N, C-alpha and C positions, 0 to 999 in steps of 0.2 A: 634532782636531789630528793630522795625519799626520806622523810624524817619521822615516819610513824614509829611510835614507841620510844622516841628519844627525849621526850619531855620528862623531867624529873621534879622532885620536890624542891621548889626554889623559893627564895625570898621574893616578895612582890616587887622589889626594885630591879630584879634581874630580868633579862630578856627571856621570852619563851624559847627562843633559838638564837644562837650566835654562831655564824660560820664565816668569819672574816679572816682572810690571809693576805697580808700586804707584801707586795713586791717592791724592793727598794728602788727599782728603776722605773716605776710607773707613777704617773700623776693621778691622784684620786679626787673624785667629787662624790657628794652624797645625794641620794634621792630619799625624800621623806613624803610618804603618801600611800594611797591604796595600791595594792599589787597590780590592779588592772592597767596602770600606766607605767609599769616598770620598763616595758619595751621601748618607750620613748627615749630612754637614756642612751640607748645604742646610737642614737642620732645626735647626741650632744657631744660625742667624742671628737668629731671632726674639728669644730672651732677651737677646742681646747688643745688638740694636738698641734694645730697651726700656731697657737699662742705660745705653747711651752716647748715645742720641738721634741717631744718624747711620747711614748705610749700612754694612753689615758684609759682608765677604767672607773667603775662606779661601785658604790656600796649602797644597797637598798635597805631602808628601814621602813617596815610595813606593819600594820596591825592585824593582818588577815591570818586566821588559823586554818592551815591546810595540812594534809598528810604528805603532800608532794609539792615541792617548790622548784622553781627554775634554778638551774645551776648558776653559781656565782656567789659573790659576797653578799650576805644577807643577815639582817637582824630583825627579829619579830618581837614587837613590844605590844602587850595588851594585858594590863593588870587584872581586868575582870576575868578574862579567859584563864589567866594563870591562877587566880584565887579559886576559880571553879575546879581547875585540875587538881590543885593541892587538896581541896576538900573532898572531891568525888573520885579522883583518879581517872576522869574521862576528859578527852579533848572536846572542847566546846567552842564553837565559832560564835562569839558575841561581838556585835558591832558596837564600837564605842564612838562617841561624838568626836569630830575632827579636832576640836579645841582640847579635849582631854588627851587625845593621842599626842598632839603637839607638845602639851605640857609634860607628859610622861617621857617623850623622847628627850626633851631638853633637860630633864632631871635625872636621866638614867646614867649611872656611873660608867657603864660600858661605853655608851655613846660619848660621854665627856672625855673619857680616857682615849677613845679612838681618835677624836678630833685633835687632842693634844699630840698623839703619836704622829698623825698626818702633818700637823704644823711643825713638828720637829724636822720633817723632810722637805716641806715646801712652804712657800711664803704665805699662801692663802688657801682656803678650801671653799669651793662653791657648793651651795646646797640647792638642788633643784626640787621644787615642791609641787605637789598636786594642787594644794590650796595654801596660800599665804595666811598665816595665823599670828595674831599678837602673842599667843601663848608659846610660840616657838622662840624662846628666849636665847637659844644657843647662837642665834644670828646677831645678838647684841655685841659680840666681839667683832671689831672692825676687820679682822682677818677672815671671818666667816661670812661669805658673800652670798646673798640670796639671788637665785634665778627665778624671778617672779615679781609680782607687784609688791609695793610697800604694804605690809600687813595692815596698817591703820587705814590706808586708802581702800584696800580690798574689803575690810570690814564695813567701811562707810558705804561703798557702792553695792555691797551685798544686802544692805538693808532695804527691804521691800518698800517701806514708806518713803525713804529718801529717793529711791528710784522713781517712784510714781510721780512725785512732784517735779523731779528733774526732767523726766521725759515729757511731761505736760509743757514745761517751760521751753523745751526744744521743738514744740509744735508737731510732735509725732503722735499719731492717734493712740489713745488709751481708752480702756473701758471706763464708763462713768462710775465714780465711787469716791471714797474718802478714807484718809488715814485717821484712825480713832485712838484716843488716849487711854481707853479702858474697855473692858468687856461690855459694860452697860451701854456705852456710847456706840460700840460696834453693833449691838443688838438693835438699838434705836435706828441706826442708819439702815440696817438690813430690813427692818420692818417696812420702811418706805418702799423698798423694792418688792417685798412679798405682797404688799397691798396692790401693787401694779401687776401682779401675776408673774413676776420674775423670780428666778433663783439668784443666789449670790455666791461669790467666791470669797472666802475669808482666809487670810494668811497671817501668821505671825511675822514679825519683822525679819526673822531669819527662817528660811525653809528650803532645804535642799531636796530636789527631786520630789517635791510635793509632800514632804514628811510632816510639815507643821501647817497643814492647810486643809480646807474642806469646801465642798460644794454643798450648800445648805438650802433646804426648802422651808425650814422653820427656825424660830428663835431658839427653841429647845435644843435643836441639833447643834447650834453654835455654842450654847452654854455647856452641853455635854462634851463637846470636843475640846473646849478650852476652860475646864472647870476651875483652874487655879491661875488663870491668866490675869496678871496685874499690869503687864506692859502694853505696848501698842499693837493694834491689829489693823490690817488693810482690808476694807470691804469694797468690793466692786460688783457691778451687775454681771451675772453669768450670761454669756452669749453662746448659743449653739453654733458650732463651727464644724468645718470639714477637714481642716488641715492644721497641724501644729509644727510649723517650720522652726528650725533653729539655725542660727548663723554663728560661725566660729571665726574669731579674728585675733589680731595682735595689735597692741598700741605701742608705737615707738616715740610718739610725740603728738603735739596738738594737731599738726598737719600731716601726720604720717601714720596711717592705719592700713594694715594688711588684712584683707578678707580672704579666708582660706576655703570655706565651704558653706554650702546651704544644704541641709538635710531635713528629712521629715521625721518627727518624733512619733513614737507610739505612746500615747498617754491613756491610762485607764482611770477614770475619775480624776484624781489629782496626782496619781502616781506615774512617774516616768518609767517606762519599761525598756525602751531601746530606740534605735534610729535606723533609717534606711537612706541610702544615697545612690543616685542623685535625687533631689526633690522631684516630685511629679508636677509641681506648679509650673505655669506658663512663664516664659522668659521675661515678660514685662513685670509680673509679680516678683520674680526673683530679683530683677534689677531694683525694684522698689525696696525690697528687703535689704539688699546689699547697701543701698545708699542710706537707708534709715540707720543701719548698724554702723556705717562709716561716720555718720553724723554723731551718733552716741560715742563712738570711739574717740573722735576728735575732741569731744567735750571732756571725756575722761583724761585724755592726754593733756588738755589744758589745766587740769587739776593735779598733774604730776604723775598720773597712773602710767606705768610701763609694764607690758606683759600681756599674757593671754586673757581673753574675755569671750563670753558668748552671750547672745541675745535670743530669747524665745518669743515667739509671736503666735497668734492664731489668725486664720483666714476664714471668714464666715461664708455662708451660702451665696452671698452676692459678690464675693471677691474682695471684701473690705479687710484690710490688715489692721490688727490691734497689737500693740506692744504688751507683753506679759511680764518679762523679768530679764534682768542682767545677772549673769553668773560671772563674778569677778574672780575667775580661777580657770584651770583647765577643764575641758569637758570630758565626759566619759569616752567619747569617740575621737579624742585628739590623735590617738595612735592610728586609727583607721584613716583619718584625714591625712596624716603624714605618709602612710603607705600609698594613698591615692596620688599624692604629689610626686612621689618617686617615679610613677609611671606616666603622669601627665607632664611633668617638668623634670626630666632625668638629670639635667646638668644644673639644676637650681638648688639653692640652699633649702633644706627641709625645715619643717615647722619648728622643731626644737632649736635649730640653729638661728632661725629668724627671731625667736623669742630671746635667745641669748644676746644677740646684737641689740635688740630693742631695749633690753634691761641694762646692759653694760655700757652701751655706746649711745643710746637714745636715737638710733637710726637703723634702717635696714641696709643690707649690702646693696651696692649700686645696681647689680644685675637682677634685683628682685622683680618678679612679676606674678600676677595672680592667675589662677586657673580659670579657664573659660567654662562657665557652668553649662554651656550648650554643647560642649564637645567631650562628654564623659567617655572614657575608654573602659571604665570599670564600674560595677555596681556592687554595693555591699549593704549588709544589715547587721544589727546587733540586737541581742535580747539579754537583759539582766534578770536572771531568775532569783527573785527575792521572795523569801517565805513570809507569810502573814501569821504563822504559828510556829511553835516548837516542833522540830522534826528530827529524825535520825537518818543519816545517810547509810544505806545498806551495802554499798559497794563503790569501788573506784571507777573512774573513767580513765582508760589508758591514754597516755600522751598521744596526741595526733601531730600532724605536721605543724611547723612554726607558722605563725600568722603571716609573716612576709612571704613565705612560700605559697600559702593559699592565694594571696593577692597576685603573685607572679603567674601562677597557673591560670587564674581567671583571665588575666590580660593576654597570655600567650595561647589560650585555647587548649591547654593541656587537660585531658580528661582525668578527673579524679573519681574515686569511688563515691565520695561525698563532697559537696561543695560547702561544707561547714566544718568548723572545729569547735571544741569546747575548751574554754580557758578557765583557769582559777577554780576548778571544781574542788570542793573541800575534801573529798575522799571518804572512803568507807570507815565507819565506826565513829564519825564525828557527829555530835549533836549541834544543831543550829538553833539558836534562839530566835524567836519572832523578830523580824526586821533584818535578819542576816541574809547573806547571799549564798546560794547553793552553787552557782557558777554562771559563766557568761557564754552565750552562743554567738559566734561570728560566722557569717556566710558571705561569700564573694563569687561573682559570676560576671558574665558580659550582658546580663539582662535581669531586670527586677523580678519577673515571675519566678525565675530560678532561685533568686535570693529568698523570696517569701516562702517557697516550698521547702527550701533547705533549712531555713530557720525553724519551720514547723517540725521537721524531722529531728533537728537538734534539741528543740525544747522537749519533745516527747522522750528523747533519750535521757535528758537530764532528769525529767520528772520521774522516770522509772527507777532512779537511784535513791528515792526517799521513801520513808515510811513513818507512820505515827510512832511516837516514843511509847515505851511500855508504861502502863499505868501503875 
């Protein structure tokens, strides 16, 4: 669906785009979150079709500003981008915080009316979320059911200081450090490490993909990075390391945790750029990572958490593992993990179906089993092209094959012109503000060297579509 030129002068409460058509014979659920995870919803249909005995479809509500969207029911909500368009007449991709997006979705008259229309046709409506947020108040209605963890628990477990103390109590290795109540205290703690010749990692209580964190060499760097910080900061010693593994799982209860994948992250400084699968770590280290993550998941389950979570770690030059953080939400590569499961476990419930059962029933289907990390039939990698300055996109990237087809070709040995695709490219003529995404590159093959070389070609192609804005 190409929507270039279809934006008009709108009230800030209106969506940027609304393209919803309801079929009276179809059961609907909603997806609320970033567009990169929209494809997961295709795998949520199966459990709902079994439950309701009729066709199921979904309506996506996203904040991303693109010139071309996937076909299907879609609502785009982003007041900052809309205000900029009304003022300048230009499409501008402005990334808004997840909490603000959730609040705007909940207060949007079009969304409220849509839910009322759906509830006139069915007894309840499920809302699948990329990240559960307290600001998503539309789920306060008992008939609007969340597919994801309880927002208050997600908020608690996303807090870096709470995580740090919790993981220490679970006897899982963490980097030495301290949660600090103020910027001054954080600087004081950091100075003890500087005097010993170490660098430090400093993070706010909430920091997604490294956005609110820094690796610091001096106190001045910390004060410059957090000039108005009045809340709490976590300060830990920075350890040079060789691997940044991430583990994705689902919690169904205190004793029921499903581990889906172990991948390697690409991290530059504190910024997450993408992941590759399978991990290159040895099998013993992988097993240790899996069991650490399972221990964390069981603890979350004991606190009432149900749904997807991920844990990030580092592995140093001596093979020591250290916990870094919990992400109490879906990961950016949850779709790639799902597509991997399709080929590893073809008759198995896929990742979104497992989460649905975990959240709604507090258990996994009886036939559930985990993938064997030592028997990978497919390799993949992702790269999130995020801009660190304002740029203008000078041309489109034409649609490529769907991601499920890319993975199928990789498994079946079918030769493609390229072993990568570009997803969610913003399109020609759009201005991207610093911190926004230009697009994602996904590569898949039967070996990791092919994946890395394909990612490089895809990154170069995306890079060629941007230029400096006119002065």
